[in-house]
N, C-alpha and C positions, 0 to 999 in steps of 0.2 A: 460254830457247829450248833450246839443247842439240843434241847429236849426232843425236838422233832427228829433230828438225825439219830439221836440215841434210840428212839423207838424203832426207827427203820433198821438200825444195825442189830438191835436185840432180836428182832424178827428174822433177819437174814441168818444170823449165827444159829439161832435155835432151829430154824428150818434145815440148815446144812447139817447140823448135828443129828437131827432126827432121821435124816436120809442115810446116815452112815450105818454100816453093819457093826455089830459088837466087835467083830475081829478088827475092823479098821479103827474103831474107837480105842481099843486096847493096845494096838501096835505101838512100838517105840516112836517117840516124837521129840527128839532132843530140842531143848535141854530138859524137857519134861519126860516122865515115864511113858506117857501116852497122850493122845488127843483129848481123852476124857479128863486127864489130870490138868491139862492146860485150860480146858473149858471150866473146870471146877475152880481154878485159880481166878479166872475172870469173873465167875459168879460170886466169889468171895469179895473181889474188888467192887463189884456192883453193890453188894449188900453193905459193905463198909461205907461206900459213898452215900448210900441212902440214909444210913444211920447218921453220918456226919452232916448231911444236908438238913436233916430235921432239927439240927441245933441242940442235940443232947436229949431230945424227948424220946429217942430210941437208942438203946445201947447196942454196941457192936456184938454180933453173934456169929459163931462159926457155922459156915455152910457145911453140913455133913456130907461125907462121901457115901452116897447111896448106890453107887455102881454106875457103870458107863451108860446104861440105857436110860438113866434118869437125868443125866447131866444137861440135856437140852432143856428139859422142863425147869431145872434149877436156874439156868441162864435166863429163861423166859420170866420166871417169877421174880428173881432178884432184879432183873432189868426193868420189869413193870413197876416194881416197888420204887426204884430210883426215878423212873419217869413221873410217877405220881408225886413223889417227894419234891422233885425239882421243878414241877410245873409252876410257871409264874415267876421263876427266879431270874429269867433272862440268861445272859451268858454266865456260866459258872465254870471255872477251871476244873473242878472235880468231875463235872459232866463231860467236858471236853476230853479229859484224860480217859474216861471210861469209853467214850466213842472211839478214841484212838486204839485202845486195847481190844475192843470188839472188832474193829476193822482189821487190825493186825492178825487177830486169831482167824477171822473169816478168810483172809487172803492166804494164810499159810496152811489152813486145813486141807 
């Protein structure tokens, strides 16, 4: 997969989330409370991977829950951070895992 596919999936998921109404973002989405909660979990995964890829120069931080209408931007920002951190690494299983998580989220939204 790689960084290029990560960048594509980040854009697709963020665009899909931006196109959703607040009602749809907050509706039940098992096993999560909502689509927004599922997306926030993916944003956290992206942020954690970016911190890990930098090799300790960045500590893991919690992505705050700022509400359903902001979660698309949180996915976009944390995804872009990971793209920048992983550029030039070649194939990395952490990046591939994030691509898979984004793809799964996109296909189930």
